[in-house]
Backbone as CSV, one residue per row, in Angstrom:
resi,resn,N_x,N_y,N_z,CA_x,CA_y,CA_z,C_x,C_y,C_z
1,MET,-78.320,42.888,-80.510,-78.643,44.268,-80.284,-77.542,44.897,-79.446
2,LYS,-76.967,45.971,-79.908,-75.904,46.668,-79.197,-76.483,47.829,-78.405
3,SER,-75.767,48.174,-77.352,-76.202,49.330,-76.576,-75.886,50.605,-77.358
4,ALA,-76.405,51.715,-76.907,-76.230,52.984,-77.616,-74.770,53.386,-77.721
5,SER,-73.939,53.016,-76.756,-72.528,53.402,-76.799,-71.714,52.495,-77.708
6,GLY,-72.239,51.354,-78.120,-71.519,50.443,-78.999,-70.631,49.464,-78.240
7,ALA,-70.553,49.592,-76.921,-69.741,48.691,-76.108,-70.492,47.378,-75.901
8,PRO,-69.778,46.268,-75.721,-70.465,45.005,-75.465,-71.185,45.058,-74.122
9,ARG,-72.251,44.311,-74.005,-73.056,44.323,-72.785,-72.332,43.584,-71.666
10,ARG,-72.454,44.121,-70.461,-71.888,43.463,-69.298,-72.898,42.471,-68.745
11,HIS,-72.401,41.386,-68.184,-73.259,40.387,-67.572,-72.888,40.271,-66.104
12,LEU,-73.886,40.190,-65.260,-73.644,39.987,-63.845,-73.148,38.560,-63.619
13,PRO,-72.262,38.349,-62.641,-71.728,36.999,-62.404,-72.796,35.963,-62.099
14,THR,-73.916,36.361,-61.522,-74.967,35.411,-61.171,-76.062,35.312,-62.229
15,SER,-75.903,36.016,-63.333,-76.925,36.030,-64.364,-76.999,34.691,-65.094
16,PRO,-78.201,34.154,-65.321,-78.320,32.924,-66.104,-78.127,33.185,-67.598
17,PHE,-78.018,34.453,-67.993,-77.882,34.803,-69.403,-76.455,35.141,-69.793
18,LYS,-75.491,34.901,-68.902,-74.103,35.216,-69.231,-73.608,34.260,-70.320
19,PRO,-72.634,34.695,-71.109,-72.154,33.846,-72.202,-71.492,32.587,-71.644
20,PRO,-71.595,31.465,-72.350,-71.011,30.214,-71.854,-69.485,30.277,-71.873
21,LEU,-68.870,29.542,-70.957,-67.420,29.452,-70.917,-66.943,28.591,-72.079
22,PRO,-65.759,28.897,-72.634,-65.246,28.055,-73.714,-64.923,26.657,-73.191
23,ALA,-65.109,25.663,-74.040,-64.844,24.278,-73.653,-63.341,24.074,-73.469
24,PRO,-62.940,23.307,-72.457,-61.514,23.052,-72.273,-60.986,22.196,-73.421
25,PRO,-59.722,22.350,-73.771,-59.181,21.548,-74.879,-59.155,20.062,-74.510
26,LEU,-59.321,19.202,-75.517,-59.293,17.763,-75.284,-57.880,17.318,-74.940
27,GLU,-57.783,16.345,-74.056,-56.494,15.747,-73.717,-55.972,15.016,-74.951
28,GLN,-54.688,15.154,-75.230,-54.073,14.494,-76.381,-53.391,13.212,-75.917
29,TYR,-53.723,12.102,-76.550,-53.134,10.807,-76.225,-52.360,10.303,-77.423
30,SER,-51.320,9.525,-77.156,-50.568,8.887,-78.218,-50.360,7.417,-77.852
31,VAL,-49.956,6.620,-78.826,-49.751,5.193,-78.611,-48.682,5.004,-77.536
32,ASP,-48.884,4.018,-76.673,-48.008,3.641,-75.553,-48.130,4.559,-74.341
33,ASP,-49.086,5.502,-74.330,-49.331,6.299,-73.122,-49.980,5.399,-72.076
34,ARG,-49.536,5.527,-70.830,-50.169,4.799,-69.727,-51.323,5.648,-69.209
35,VAL,-52.470,5.009,-68.994,-53.667,5.723,-68.569,-54.359,4.972,-67.441
36,SER,-55.258,5.684,-66.764,-56.097,5.091,-65.737,-57.542,5.478,-66.037
37,HIS,-58.448,4.517,-65.891,-59.866,4.744,-66.124,-60.620,4.400,-64.856
38,ASP,-61.662,5.183,-64.519,-62.415,4.969,-63.289,-63.047,3.579,-63.218
39,ARG,-63.490,3.043,-64.329,-64.171,1.748,-64.329,-63.221,0.587,-64.642
40,TYR,-62.307,0.747,-65.616,-61.502,-0.367,-66.103,-60.124,-0.465,-65.462
41,GLY,-59.643,0.577,-64.805,-58.342,0.525,-64.135,-57.206,1.016,-65.013
42,LEU,-56.012,0.444,-64.786,-54.810,0.860,-65.518,-54.764,0.226,-66.896
43,GLY,-54.232,0.984,-67.863,-54.139,0.472,-69.218,-53.106,1.211,-70.037
44,VAL,-52.938,0.763,-71.283,-51.988,1.352,-72.219,-52.726,1.660,-73.518
45,VAL,-52.520,2.867,-74.042,-53.153,3.263,-75.301,-52.508,2.483,-76.443
46,ILE,-53.344,1.801,-77.248,-52.824,1.035,-78.377,-53.298,1.583,-79.722
47,GLY,-54.193,2.564,-79.699,-54.668,3.174,-80.936,-55.310,4.521,-80.654
48,VAL,-55.175,5.445,-81.626,-55.709,6.791,-81.458,-56.489,7.179,-82.703
49,GLU,-57.728,7.637,-82.512,-58.521,8.243,-83.576,-58.596,9.720,-83.217
50,GLU,-57.861,10.570,-83.902,-57.708,11.988,-83.545,-59.046,12.664,-83.275
51,GLY,-59.200,13.187,-82.053,-60.388,13.945,-81.675,-61.651,13.133,-81.506
52,ALA,-61.596,11.816,-81.704,-62.812,11.011,-81.628,-62.759,9.964,-80.523
53,ALA,-61.681,9.176,-80.474,-61.616,8.080,-79.515,-60.191,7.577,-79.375
54,VAL,-59.958,6.802,-78.311,-58.699,6.089,-78.125,-59.029,4.631,-77.825
55,LEU,-58.173,3.727,-78.270,-58.310,2.305,-77.997,-57.293,1.964,-76.918
56,VAL,-57.785,1.416,-75.797,-56.931,1.163,-74.643,-56.966,-0.313,-74.287
57,ASP,-55.778,-0.884,-74.022,-55.644,-2.265,-73.571,-55.541,-2.260,-72.053
58,PHE,-56.546,-2.845,-71.386,-56.567,-2.898,-69.937,-56.124,-4.262,-69.417
59,GLY,-55.430,-5.036,-70.220,-54.956,-6.355,-69.796,-55.957,-7.436,-70.137
60,SER,-57.068,-7.479,-69.443,-58.062,-8.518,-69.685,-59.036,-8.154,-70.800
61,ARG,-59.065,-6.882,-71.195,-59.990,-6.442,-72.242,-59.453,-5.194,-72.924
62,GLN,-59.940,-4.949,-74.139,-59.620,-3.728,-74.877,-60.897,-2.914,-74.991
63,GLU,-60.810,-1.616,-74.725,-61.971,-0.743,-74.781,-61.694,0.464,-75.662
64,ARG,-62.719,0.887,-76.390,-62.660,2.116,-77.181,-63.328,3.202,-76.343
65,ILE,-62.543,4.198,-75.918,-63.029,5.283,-75.077,-63.218,6.505,-75.979
66,THR,-64.442,7.039,-76.026,-64.729,8.170,-76.904,-64.492,9.502,-76.194
67,ALA,-64.271,10.534,-76.996,-64.065,11.893,-76.479,-65.339,12.342,-75.797
68,PRO,-65.289,13.103,-74.780,-64.205,13.918,-74.229,-63.385,13.236,-73.147
69,TYR,-63.353,11.925,-73.071,-62.492,11.163,-72.168,-62.712,11.558,-70.706
70,ALA,-63.962,11.644,-70.261,-64.289,12.132,-68.925,-63.644,11.321,-67.808
71,LYS,-63.582,10.011,-67.924,-63.068,9.180,-66.834,-61.659,8.652,-67.094
72,LEU,-60.989,9.160,-68.118,-59.667,8.684,-68.502,-58.621,9.708,-68.113
73,VAL,-57.555,9.258,-67.437,-56.495,10.156,-66.966,-55.154,9.640,-67.449
74,LYS,-54.354,10.517,-68.032,-53.010,10.155,-68.463,-52.088,10.121,-67.248
75,LEU,-51.287,9.073,-67.141,-50.350,8.955,-66.009,-48.969,9.422,-66.379
């Protein structure tokens, strides 16, 4: 529903009905990137599934980390 003037509706900063913020873009990883994970520690990316997951070698184990990579940081 549009207002009579045709302008988009304004939302107050504290309103619970304000439009959601756009999602931040996913971090892009490539093979041989060095990464750090909160639980597994330092590792190296050994495989990439675009937009879905990365396969990381942490030395003692290999883990598949799925998007949005919340605990994974590129070094």
